[in-house]
N, C-alpha and C positions, 0 to 999 in steps of 0.2 A: 557454603550452603549445608553443612554439617548439621545446622540446628532446626533444618527444615524435616518434619516428619514425614514420611511416605505417605502418599493418599492415593486410593483407588480412583482410576481415571474417571469410572462414571460418576464418583461422588464430586469431583473437580468440573465435570462437564456440568453439573447443575449450578456450581458457583460462578463459573467463568463468564457467563453472560453480562455480569455486573462491570467487566471490563469491554465495554464497547463504544462506540462514537454515540449511540443513541442514549446510554445511559449518563453520559457525561454531559451531553448537551441538555438533559433533564436538569443535571446538576446546576449548570451555567445559566438555565432559565428559571432557576429556582422554582422546579417544579417537584411533584410528590417524588420522595426518595425512599418509599416503603419498600419497594422490592430490594433495592440495596441493603437495606437496615435487616430484612429478614434473611438474606444470604449472608451477611456478615455474622448474625447471630449464630445461624446454622454452622458457617465455618468454626466459630469460636468454640461451639459446644463440642466441636469433633477433636479438637486439641486442648492439651493443657498448658497453654501459654498464656499466662496472666500479663505479659507485655505488651499484647494487643490491646490498646486501650483507647486508640483514636481510629478513625475511618482511614488515616494514611498507614498507620501500623499494619490496617487489615490488608489493603491494598499491596502495600509491599511484600508483605508475606504471602499473598496471594501467588502474586507474579512468580517470587522464588519458588513455590510450589508448582506453577505452572510449567515452568522452564524445567524442571526436573522428573515431573510424574505426568503433564498433559500437556504436549507441545502442540496447541492448537495454532490455528492460521493468525492468531492475532499476537501470539509470541513472534513468530516470524517476523511478521510486518513490523513489529516495535523493535527488534533487533536489527533488521535492516537499516530502519530509520537512524537509531541510535549509533549503530557500527560503521555504515556506509555514508550515508546522508550526512549526519553531524560527525561522525569519526574520521572519515577521510577528506570530506567535503564540506560544502556549508551552505545554508539556506540563502547565502548571498549570490552564489554561484549556480545552487542546483534548484529544480522544481520537482516536486513529488506528487504523484496523483495518484488517489486510493480510488480501487474498484472502478476501472476504466473501460467502459464498452467499447470493442472492437470488433466489428461482425456481430456474429452470435455469439460471442465470447466475453468475458469479463476478465480482464487483467486485473490481478491482484494488486500490483504497483507498476505505476511508470515513472521512471526517473528521466530527467533531461537535465543535462549538464553539457559536456563537450559532444556529447552523442546523445541518442536516445535507447533507452534500455526498458524491455518489459521484465518483471520479475513475476514468475509462476510458481507460487508456492504448491508443494505436494508434501503434505505431512505423512508421519507414519500411517495414518488412519485413511489414506487416499490411495486411488489406483491409477493406472495408466490410461483408462479407459477412453478418456477424452481429449488426452494430453496431445496427440499427432494433430488433430484440428484445433486445437487451440493456438500450438505453435505456427501451424500453417497461416491461422488468420493473423497473428500479432505481426508476423514478417512483412505481412501486407501494408502495414504502417510504421513499422518500427525497425530499426536496423540490429538491434542486438536483444535476444532472448536467453534468458539465464533462467534454468529450474532451480529452485531452493528447495531442499530438503534436508532430512536427518542422516547422520552417518551411518546409522543402524541399516538404512534401506538404500543406501548409495548404490550398490551393486546392480538394482533392479533398475535404476534410471542412466547408469552408464551402459549398460545390455541395450535398453531402449532406444538410445541415441546412437549407438552402434548398428542395431537392427535396421533403422530406418535411414542411415547413414547421414546423421544430422550432426556432421562434423563441426558446423559453425553455432551450434548452442551451447552456451556456457552452462557450468553444474557448481553450484555453491551449497555446501553442506554446514549445518549446524554440529558442531562437534560436542564430544561429553563434555567439555569445559564450556560450552556454550559460546565459543568464539565460531565466526563465520569464516570457512575455509575454502578458496577457491580450486575446486578440482580440475573444471576446465573452463578456460578463459572464453567468453563468445567472441565470435570474430565477426565483426561488421560486415553486414551483406545487404545490399541494396537490388539484387535481382530479383526479389519477390515483391517489391515495391507496388501498389496499385492505387491509382489516383481515386477511384471510389470509396475504396476503405479510408484513406487518408482524408478525403473531403469531410466524409461523416465523423470524422474526430473532431472536427470543427464547430463552433457556436454559429449561430447564424449571422451574427454582426461581425465575426471573424472570418468567414468566409466571403461576406459581402465586402469587405475591406479589402481583401485578397483578391478579389476578381477587379475591382474597381482600380487597383494600384498596377496589376497586371497588363490589363486589357485597356484602360483608361476611360472605362465606362461600366455602368451598372444595368443590366437587363431590364428594359421598360416593358415590364409586363405585371398583371395582377401578382398580389401578394402570394396566392394559391400557387403560382407556377415559378416563384423564384429560385425554390430550392432547385426544382427540374433544370431550369435554364443556366442556373449556375454551375451545377453539376457537369452539364454538356460543355460548359467553356471550360472547366476544370479538367477534363479528361483531355484536353488538347495541349496541357501544360507539361513539358518534360517532367518525368518522375522524380528525379533527384532533385531537381528545382523545388518541385511541389513538396517533398518532404522537408527540405530547408525553410520554406515558407510556414508549413505546419508547425514545424519544429518551433519556430519562432513564435507563431501566437500560443503554443501550448506553454511553453517557457514564461511567458509574460504573464501567464494568469497568477495574479498575486496571491503571495501569502502575508498575512499580517503579521506585526510585533514580531519581525523575525530574530531580535536580539532577545526577547523574553521567552520565546518557544525553544530557543537554543540553550538558554541559561538555566540555572539550578533552580530558579523558579518554579520550573515544571520538572516535576519528579520523573526518574528515568523509566517507570513503568507507563508513563502517560505521555511520551513524546509522540507516537504515531498519532494517538487520538488528539492531542492538541493541533498538530500540524496539519492533519487531514480534515478536522473540523475547522481549521482556519480560525483559531480563537484569537479573540481581541484580548486586550488588557484587561478590560472589566470581567471577561468569562474567566481569566486564569486567577482573577483575585477572588471571584465567587467559588471556585473548585478549591482554592487553597483554603478559603475560609471554610467550606464543607469538610476538607480533608483532616483540618485541624480539630473538628467536633469529637467529643467523648463519644465512644460507643457504649 
């Protein structure tokens, strides 16, 4: 990355929204991309690099700049997907869910393979203010929680975990070389599981199927009372078994075109967006057509 000019983080903050699910969904839907063009022109005008001739060049260069000078949440998510989901595992055996609501909190990423893991990203620009309540909620639905942060602030999170005796919580850091290094391995913990929280992780068709399979019937009540009646039944199920059921339903949420999304057809900077947006082959083709356009 020696060819990448250092940027002011406030400047990159104004450019970085182009790397988002919403922007690439617009591209896939062939909607107006004027915002991306304006940000690309602004970025190009800031540097004297004549090699940025296409949108693909722009996004590649921008992503390297973000990794170096403005590591926002998107960067962490993309590196987790690239280096853990695709690097160590596979989309054939692993399901990744983006921005997953658990109670009053929203987990940055949930990964399901042999176990269930919540990744909570804390960038250099974040504080620990809400972290304890987030961890407490995540543990009510999932067996492992991992804090992901930058190596320059790792001491803050090690002290936090020690202060609150959170010995089961994992700690993963993005290094100066942009590798993900495990400082503390998460320890699987089912003692905090809560059936109400796990139930609310499921879609209606999922919890109806669970109740019907477990009890052999579905509540014969009006639609307005289905949720309440199913929840009441779900609370009587042993919590570890309920987690196993919830895990199965979440893991079966399908990702389209696994081979394409894992391949070089999807650029490195686009791995998280393409998977979390569940792109189909036509989406990937439209995005690549756009990326090859001249700036």
